[in-house]
C-alpha positions in Angstrom: 122.5 37.2 -5.8 125.9 37.2 -4.1 125.2 40.6 -2.6 121.8 39.4 -1.3 123.5 36.4 0.2 126.2 38.5 2.0 123.5 40.9 3.2 121.5 38.1 4.7 124.6 36.6 6.3 125.6 39.8 8.0 122.1 40.5 9.2 121.8 37.0 10.7 125.2 37.2 12.3 124.3 40.5 14.1 120.9 39.2 15.1 122.4 36.1 16.7 125.4 37.7 18.3 123.1 40.1 20.1 120.2 37.8 20.8 121.9 34.6 21.8 123.8 36.2 24.6 120.7 35.6 26.7 121.2 31.8 26.1 124.9 32.2 27.1 123.8 33.1 30.6 121.9 29.8 30.8 124.6 27.7 29.2 127.6 29.1 31.1 126.2 28.4 34.6 125.5 32.1 35.2 121.8 31.7 35.8 122.4 28.6 37.9 124.7 30.6 40.2 122.3 33.5 40.2 119.5 31.3 41.4 121.6 29.8 44.2 122.7 33.3 45.3 119.0 34.0 45.8 119.0 31.1 48.3 117.2 28.7 45.9 118.4 25.2 46.5 120.6 23.4 44.0 117.9 20.8 43.2 115.2 23.5 42.7 117.6 25.5 40.6 118.1 22.5 38.3 114.3 22.1 37.9 114.0 25.8 37.1 116.7 25.5 34.4 114.7 22.7 32.8 111.6 24.9 32.3 112.7 26.4 28.9 113.1 22.8 27.7 109.6 21.9 28.9 108.3 24.8 26.9 110.1 23.5 23.8 108.8 20.0 24.5 105.2 21.2 24.7 105.1 23.9 22.0 107.9 23.4 19.5 106.0 21.0 17.1 102.7 23.0 17.0 104.7 26.3 16.7 106.6 24.9 13.7 103.3 23.7 12.1 101.6 27.1 12.5 104.7 28.9 11.2 104.3 26.9 8.0 100.6 27.6 8.0 100.6 31.3 8.7 103.9 33.2 8.8 107.3 32.3 10.2 108.2 35.9 11.2 104.8 36.4 12.8 105.3 33.5 15.1 109.0 34.5 15.6 108.1 38.1 16.5 105.5 37.0 19.0 108.0 34.7 20.6 110.7 37.3 20.7 108.4 39.7 22.6 107.5 37.0 25.1 111.2 36.2 25.5 112.1 39.8 26.2 109.4 40.0 28.9 110.5 36.8 30.6 114.2 37.8 30.5 113.4 41.2 32.1 111.4 39.4 34.9 114.4 37.2 35.5 116.5 40.3 36.3 113.8 41.4 38.7 113.7 38.2 40.8 115.6 39.8 43.8 112.7 42.2 44.2 110.1 39.4 44.6 108.7 38.7 48.1 110.5 35.8 49.7 107.4 33.6 49.9 106.7 34.2 46.2 110.3 33.9 44.9 109.9 30.4 43.4 106.6 31.3 41.8 108.2 34.4 40.2 111.2 32.4 39.1 109.0 29.7 37.5 106.9 32.4 35.7 109.9 34.4 34.3 112.0 31.4 33.2 109.0 29.6 31.6 108.0 32.7 29.8 111.5 33.1 28.5 111.4 29.4 27.4 108.0 29.9 25.6 109.4 32.9 23.7 112.6 31.1 22.8 110.6 28.2 21.5 108.3 30.2 19.3 111.2 32.3 18.0 113.4 29.3 17.2 110.7 26.9 15.9 111.0 28.0 12.3 114.6 29.4 12.3 116.0 27.0 9.8 113.0 27.1 7.6 113.1 31.0 7.6 116.7 31.0 6.5 116.7 28.1 4.1 115.3 29.9 1.0 118.0 32.7 1.3 120.9 30.2 1.5 122.1 28.5 -1.7 122.6 24.8 -1.1 126.3 25.0 -2.1 126.9 27.7 0.5 125.0 26.1 3.4 128.1 25.0 5.2 129.8 28.3 4.8 126.7 30.2 6.0 126.2 28.2 9.2 129.9 27.9 9.8 130.4 31.7 9.8 127.3 32.3 11.8 128.4 29.7 14.4 131.9 31.0 14.8 130.7 34.6 15.0 128.3 33.7 17.8 130.9 31.4 19.5 133.6 34.1 19.4 131.2 36.7 20.8 130.1 34.4 23.6 133.7 33.7 24.6 134.6 37.4 24.7 131.4 38.3 26.6 131.8 35.4 29.0 135.4 36.5 29.9 134.1 40.0 30.5 131.3 38.7 32.8 133.8 36.5 34.8 136.2 39.5 35.2 133.3 41.7 36.4 132.1 39.1 38.9 135.7 38.6 40.2 135.7 42.3 40.9 132.2 42.7 42.3 130.4 39.4 43.3 127.1 40.8 44.6 123.5 40.1 43.7 123.3 43.5 42.0 126.2 42.5 39.8 124.2 39.6 38.4 121.3 42.0 37.7 123.6 44.5 35.9 124.8 41.7 33.6 121.2 40.5 32.9 120.0 44.1 32.2 122.9 44.6 29.7 122.2 41.4 27.9 118.5 42.5 27.9 119.4 45.3 25.6 121.1 42.8 23.3 117.7 41.1 22.9 116.2 44.4 22.0 118.8 45.0 19.4 118.1 41.6 17.8 114.5 42.8 17.2 115.9 45.4 14.7 118.0 42.9 12.8 115.4 40.1 12.8 113.0 42.4 10.9 115.5 42.7 8.1 115.8 38.9 7.5 113.7 38.2 4.4 110.8 35.7 4.6 109.9 34.0 1.3 106.3 33.1 1.2 105.1 29.9 -0.4 101.8 29.2 -2.0 102.0 25.4 -1.3 99.1 24.3 0.8 100.0 23.0 4.3 98.5 19.6 5.0 96.3 19.1 8.1 98.4 18.6 11.2 97.5 15.0 11.7 98.4 14.2 8.0 101.7 16.1 8.2 102.5 14.5 11.6 101.9 11.0 10.2 104.0 11.6 7.1 106.9 12.7 9.2 107.0 9.8 11.7 106.7 7.3 8.8 109.9 8.6 7.2 112.4 5.8 6.8 114.9 5.5 9.7 113.4 8.7 11.3 112.1 7.4 14.6 115.0 5.0 15.5 117.5 7.8 15.0 115.3 10.2 16.9 115.2 7.8 19.9 119.0 7.5 19.8 119.4 11.3 19.9 117.0 11.5 22.9 119.0 9.0 24.9 122.4 10.5 24.1 121.2 14.0 25.1 119.5 12.6 28.2 122.7 11.2 29.6 124.9 14.2 28.7 122.8 17.3 29.1 123.1 17.6 32.9 126.9 17.4 32.9 127.6 21.2 32.5 125.3 21.8 35.5 127.0 19.1 37.5 130.4 20.7 36.7 129.1 24.0 38.1 127.6 22.4 41.3 130.8 20.4 41.9 132.9 23.5 41.5 130.6 25.6 43.7 129.9 23.2 46.5 132.9 20.9 46.6 135.9 22.6 44.9 135.1 26.1 46.2 135.3 27.9 42.8 134.6 31.6 42.9 131.7 33.0 40.8 134.2 34.2 38.1 135.8 30.8 38.0 132.4 29.2 37.4 131.9 31.4 34.4 135.3 30.6 33.2 134.5 26.9 33.3 131.6 27.7 30.9 134.0 29.7 28.8 136.4 26.8 28.5 133.5 24.6 27.4 132.6 27.2 24.8 136.1 27.4 23.4 136.2 23.6 23.3 132.9 23.6 21.4 134.4 26.0 18.8 137.3 23.6 18.3 134.9 20.7 18.2 133.0 22.2 15.3 136.1 22.5 13.3 137.4 19.1 14.2 134.0 17.3 13.8 133.4 18.6 10.3 136.8 17.4 9.1 136.6 14.0 10.7 133.1 13.3 9.4 134.3 14.2 5.9 137.0 11.5 6.2 135.4 8.6 8.1 131.6 9.1 8.2 129.3 9.7 11.1 129.0 6.2 12.6 132.7 6.0 13.4 132.5 9.5 14.8 129.7 8.5 17.1 131.7 5.6 18.5 134.7 7.9 19.1 132.4 10.4 20.8 130.9 7.7 23.1 134.3 6.5 24.2 135.5 10.1 24.6 132.5 11.1 26.7 133.1 8.2 29.1 136.8 9.1 29.4 136.1 12.9 30.0 133.4 12.4 32.6 135.2 9.6 34.5 138.4 11.6 34.6 136.9 14.1 37.1 136.6 11.1 39.6 140.4 10.7 39.5 141.2 14.3 40.2 143.1 13.5 43.4 145.6 11.4 41.4 146.3 14.2 38.9 148.9 16.7 40.0 147.0 19.8 38.8 145.1 22.5 40.6 141.5 21.5 40.7 140.4 24.7 38.8 143.0 24.1 36.1 141.8 20.5 35.8 138.2 21.7 35.6 139.1 24.0 32.7 140.8 21.2 30.8 137.9 18.7 31.4 135.3 21.3 30.5 137.2 22.2 27.3 137.4 18.5 26.4 133.7 18.0 27.1 132.9 21.0 24.8 135.0 19.4 22.0 133.3 16.1 22.2 129.8 17.6 22.6 130.3 19.8 19.5 131.7 16.9 17.4 128.8 14.7 18.4 126.5 17.6 17.5 127.8 17.9 14.0 127.4 14.1 13.5 123.8 14.3 14.8 122.9 17.2 12.6 124.5 15.7 9.5 122.4 12.6 9.9 119.3 14.6 10.7 119.5 16.9 7.7 119.7 13.9 5.3 116.8 12.2 7.0 114.4 15.1 6.6 111.6 14.4 4.2 111.0 16.6 1.2 107.7 17.9 2.6 107.1 19.4 6.1 110.7 19.9 6.8 110.1 22.5 9.5 107.8 20.1 11.3 110.3 17.2 10.8 113.2 19.3 12.1 111.1 20.3 15.1 110.9 16.6 16.2 114.6 16.6 16.8 114.5 19.9 18.7 111.6 18.5 20.7 113.4 15.2 21.4 116.4 17.2 22.7 114.2 19.5 24.8 112.5 16.4 26.2 115.9 15.0 27.3 116.8 18.2 29.0 113.3 18.6 30.5 113.4 15.2 32.1 117.1 14.8 32.9 117.6 18.0 34.9 114.6 17.5 37.3 115.5 13.8 37.7 119.1 14.7 38.8 117.6 17.3 41.2 115.2 14.7 42.6 118.0 12.2 43.1 119.8 14.8 45.2 116.7 15.6 47.2 115.9 12.0 47.9 119.5 11.4 48.8 119.7 8.4 46.4 123.5 8.9 46.3 125.7 9.0 49.3 126.9 12.6 49.9 130.4 11.3 50.4 132.0 8.0 49.3 135.5 6.7 48.7 137.3 5.6 45.6 140.9 4.2 46.1 141.1 6.0 49.4 139.9 9.4 48.1 136.6 11.0 49.2 134.1 11.8 46.4 130.6 13.2 46.4 127.1 12.7 45.0 128.1 14.9 42.0 130.8 12.4 41.2 128.2 9.6 41.4 126.1 11.3 38.7 129.2 11.7 36.4 130.1 8.0 36.9 126.5 6.9 36.1 126.4 9.1 33.0 129.8 7.8 31.7 128.6 4.2 32.2 125.3 4.8 30.4 127.0 6.5 27.5 129.3 3.5 27.1 126.3 1.2 27.1 124.6 3.3 24.4 127.2 2.1 22.0 125.0 -0.9 21.3 122.3 1.4 20.0 124.5 2.7 17.2 122.9 0.2 14.8 119.9 2.5 14.4 122.1 5.2 12.8 121.7 4.9 9.0 125.0 6.7 8.3 123.6 7.9 5.0 125.8 11.0 5.2 129.4 10.7 4.3 130.0 14.5 4.1 129.2 16.8 7.0 126.6 19.5 6.9 127.7 22.3 9.2 124.4 23.2 10.9 124.1 23.8 14.7 122.0 21.5 16.8 119.9 24.2 18.3 118.9 27.6 17.0 122.2 29.6 16.7 124.3 26.8 18.1 
């Protein structure tokens, strides 16, 4: 039994370390920078980055249901093939005719999103039978740190490469290399065991109704949506602020993402220990206050005697710590709230809620920029700030106001369960 567990753990680690590098390019700001290098506007690029989340919003719940009904690995394999095709098309965007560039970008990124959704819709349910309950924290902890360490190393390599050679072909080279990582994950994914069940799957409407009537489920789901909605655009704002205002180089932008990844790794360690001691509700309060402090601190950069890039690294690191700590608290509550039946479907509601937050927030921010709702330049205590600072200020204020919604958190979990918020995270 122990040998089987260790074998599954190693297989999953290799699968995720190879496969999730494609997500690293989206999370680190690499794809955002790549799109703007192709002369796609910032607002349009933000909308394009929201497309994978729209795919999850539309498809995650039915994909999870059909995974339970038919075969998890069947749906996963179909999704992985679509993901590979979409990612390859992203690498080929510079070859698209100028008048069709946006259409090609929409198609490639949305295909990648569809594939990612299908692949990840049953991820936890696929792994769950192979993981003894008492080793769940160890399993996901090792997997998480393996992926996080790999992403940091690869992120540093990418930033060094772009510092040496910042051309459009350089971005394509990186994407093609990561493409082979996706191909490698295909091999390891086939080795993950799928344990079939003879339990009949209820009709979709019956299963759907059972899930949404679970005690405390919908109020907490609403809270998760709002929290993600007001924080998910922040990494992109950091990238745009660095690119358009603080004149970061391409490698520095990637390093901002690396700092956030290192902070997230520390946050997962810190969050697990704190939740064990004080419970999730107090952790949520601390995270809300910390979010507001971290986001608003960028507005006072002129008063801090640090190089803007060094300050950006520190703030990005701090945001990663807070985000990861909040993520563990959310997941701990979520895992305890899942009903005994239809767990894949129930878990998919949370993935869908978070996808909805991303899918709505990113285009909204882009639209606010297009409509020039915020002044491009404004002053605070005699220092000139920008529309990006306006978004950070608005986000910090809304996160503070969300403290009043913490009453919907049941806080039934006193011990943390170390499971990532999204597939592999």
